[in-house]
C-alpha positions, -999 to +999 in steps of 0.1 A: +000+000+000+012+035-008+006+066+014-024+078-006-042+045-003-034+044+034-048+079+039-080+069+022-083+038+043-076+054+077-096+087+072-130+081+057-156+069+081-131+066+110-136+081+145-103+072+162-073+049+158-051+039+187-022+042+177-025+056+141+012+061+135+019+025+145-008+012+122+005+033+093+039+017+097+024-018+098+005-011+066+036+003+049+056-028+059+035-050+037+027-074+066-005-093+063-025-081+093-050-101+114-081-080+118-103-090+147-141-083+146-162-099+173-199-101+174-223-109+202-250-132+188-277-119+212-298-111+182-300-129+149-300-099+126-277-071+118-285-036+105-267-008+087-251+004+119-231-028+120-220-025+084-200+006+090-172-015+105-179-044+081-173-022+051-140-011+065-130-047+070-139-054+034-116-026+023-087-040+043-094-074+028-090-059-007-054-051+002-048-087+013-054-086+050-070-114+070-103-109+089-108-130+120-144-131+130-150-140+166-184-155+174-189-145+210-209-176+219-195-176+255-199-139+264-234-139+248-244-161+277-231-135+302-247-102+291-229-069+284-238-033+293-219-018+263-232+017+261-268+009+270-269+012+308-288-021+313-275-056+311-283-078+282-301-110+290-283-143+293-290-167+265-290-205+261-263-220+239-289-233+215-303-197+210-268-184+206-260-209+178-292-202+160-286-164+161-250-168+150-259-188+119-283-161+107-259-133+117-231-148+097-252-152+066-258-115+067-222-107+077-210-123+045-232-101+024-206-074+032-173-092+041-155-116+018-161-150+032-131-165+014-108-141+033-123-146+067-113-169+095-142-178+118-134-186+154-158-195+183-149-183+218-159-218+232-127-231+215-107-217+244-133-207+271-149-241+269-117-254+287-116-225+312-118-234+349-123-212+380-086-209+384-082-196+349-109-170+355-093-158+388-058-157+372-072-135+343-091-112+367-061-107+388-044-087+360-067-057+364-081-036+393-117-025+401-105+011+398-094+005+362-129-009+353-148+019+370-130+042+346-153+029+319-180+055+313-210+032+316-198+015+347-188+049+363-222+064+356-241+035+371-218+033+401-221+071+408-259+068+405-260+039+429-273+014+403-261-022+404-232-036+384-230-073+383-196-090+388-202-108+355-201-074+337-165-069+349-157-103+334-170-095+299-142-071+289-116-095+302-130-123+281-132-101+250-096-090+257-085-127+260-100-133+225-074-109+211-046-129+228-059-162+215-062-150+178-031-128+180-050-098+167-031-070+151-061-047+148-095-048+165-125-032+148-157-018+162-177+013+172-165+040+196-186+024+224-161-004+224-131+017+232-127+006+268-129-031+258-104-026+230-079-010+254-082-038+279-074-062+250-044-041+240-031-041+276-036-078+281-017-086+249+012-066+262+011-086+295+011-118+276+041-110+255+023-100+223+025-068+204-005-047+215-033-046+190-043-013+173-078-001+181-098+009+150-130+027+159-158+039+136-186+064+144-219+051+157-245+054+129-275+075+140-307+057+134-336+069+112-351+087+142-322+112+140-317+110+178-301+077+189-276+052+174-292+027+151-307-001+172-333-028+167-347-023+202-354+014+194-370+005+161-348+031+142-329+006+121-326-005+085-319-043+085-294-059+061-317-088+054-349-067+049-365-068+015-352-042-010-384-021-009-382-018+029-345-008+028-353+018+002-385+030+019-368+033+053-340+053+037-365+078+026-373+085+063-337+094+072-335+129+084-321+154+059-292+164+082-280+127+082-279+122+045-242+130+041-232+108+071-250+079+055-233+085+022-199+087+038-202+057+061-223+034+040-215+040+003-185+041-020-192+074-037-161+094-043-149+122-019-154+146-047-190+137-052-196+137-015-182+172-012-204+183-042-235+169-023-224+189+007-222+222-012-255+216-030-273+211+003-256+240+021-266+263-008-301+249-012-294+238-048-307+203-044-339+188-030-329+164-002-353+138-016-332+136-047-302+126-026-322+102-005-333+084-036-297+081-047-288+069-013-316+043-013-304+030-047-268+027-035-278+008-004-301-017-021-276-022-049-249-030-024-270-055-005-288-069-036-282-057-071-290-029-096-323-046-107-336-048-071-326-011-066-346+000-096-376-020-086-375-007-050-374+028-063-403+021-087-424+007-059-417+036-036-428+061-062-459+041-070-470+036-034-459+068-017-457+094-044-487+082-065-506+067-036-511+034-054-508-002-041-476-021-047-477-045-077-468-075-056-471-084-019-469-115+003-501-135+010-508-148+045-533-176+051-556-174+081-582-200+093-607-176+108-623-144+097-618-125+130-584-135+143-563-117+169-546-091+147-518-087+172-509-124+170-512-124+132-487-096+129-463-112+153-466-147+137-457-132+103-428-112+117-443-078+108-437-067+144-416-080+172-442-085+200-479-083+209-473-051+228-457-035+197-486-046+176-511-032+200-493+001+201-492+003+164-529-005+160-539+020+187-519+047+170-537+041+137-506+025+121-525-005+107-550-003+078-573-029+061-581-019+025-571+016+033-592+020+065-575+024+099-581-006+122-598+003+155-597-030+173-577-061+178-602-086+162-614-070+129-634-090+104-612-100+075-623-109+040-605-132+016-582-110-005-582-079+017-550-060+020-535-051+053-510-022+055-486-021+085-469+013+089-459+029+057-438+002+042-454-032+047-484-046+027-498-081+026-529-099+013-551-122+034-562-156+022-589-172+043-582-209+044-607-228+022-620-196+006 
């Protein structure tokens, strides 16, 4: 790699690198670097917020470097407060493996599978005993861990911190030792954990890893980082028309961030977009449509992008029904609509379905639903939110 290529790799879509000068020298040396990316399979799906780091990994792969994907099957059973102020629930190993399989299918939509080494934490932690845990824990102090923002805030406010939560960063750090990571990738909310890994590697006689941190992508609500739990996400595995449609809801002031972090448009074109927006020479919707096409093309293909745009224009700009939609069979004419929406994965829970119905977000043949047990007719069309349509087929009709 030459200096120009390195500058491009280390500047665009990057929040912080520890230590940048060292990483530059490693890249100039021509050494094939081991790039660690860990994921917690507490959820089966990934969204565009995750792809910020994944796209950077893919760029490194194109220069011959090796991605090492760590499936955190062990720590997923512990829970982690990473930036969310509440612990994540413990999961069974069966649920972890199921989530991991789906997650990896989506992961490899972005990252080159042929240049990725997949490792499961249980390879080494499955052999860990109590003595190993105590030995690992003895290398750090409570004071060091209370320096972490999330822990410090909860401690100051008198809210509980489980001992298991102190163990999580230690285990993540030990992963770096076991795979001999040269660089660890993730969002800025992982900084503390990355630094623990860097310090532990030094203690174990390895060269400390570089910490490569990307900005946290703001979700479609424009207020919080993209998150499934907040409902402000665009999922990698969602249908093209939903990815495109959700992109149209991105706030105008986030358009440039999305282009920078999620697409390959040139710096020159990005700067041109910036000037046009500042000077009011472009309608933000024009840029959103371009963004929507870029995202769908990246996750699917050109044809899917064109069709998604066509459907958006048909449904939302011309107020027409989409040409095609899924059909859901039901065995009764007045089913519990909440359960129907959950069963067909249109919402995540009965409470979410109830909230949506009560807010007028569900329509049958264009009319807002006012109860949980509406009468359905064969062939009627149900609209959920602005983006989801499906047709009802009464069994036997």
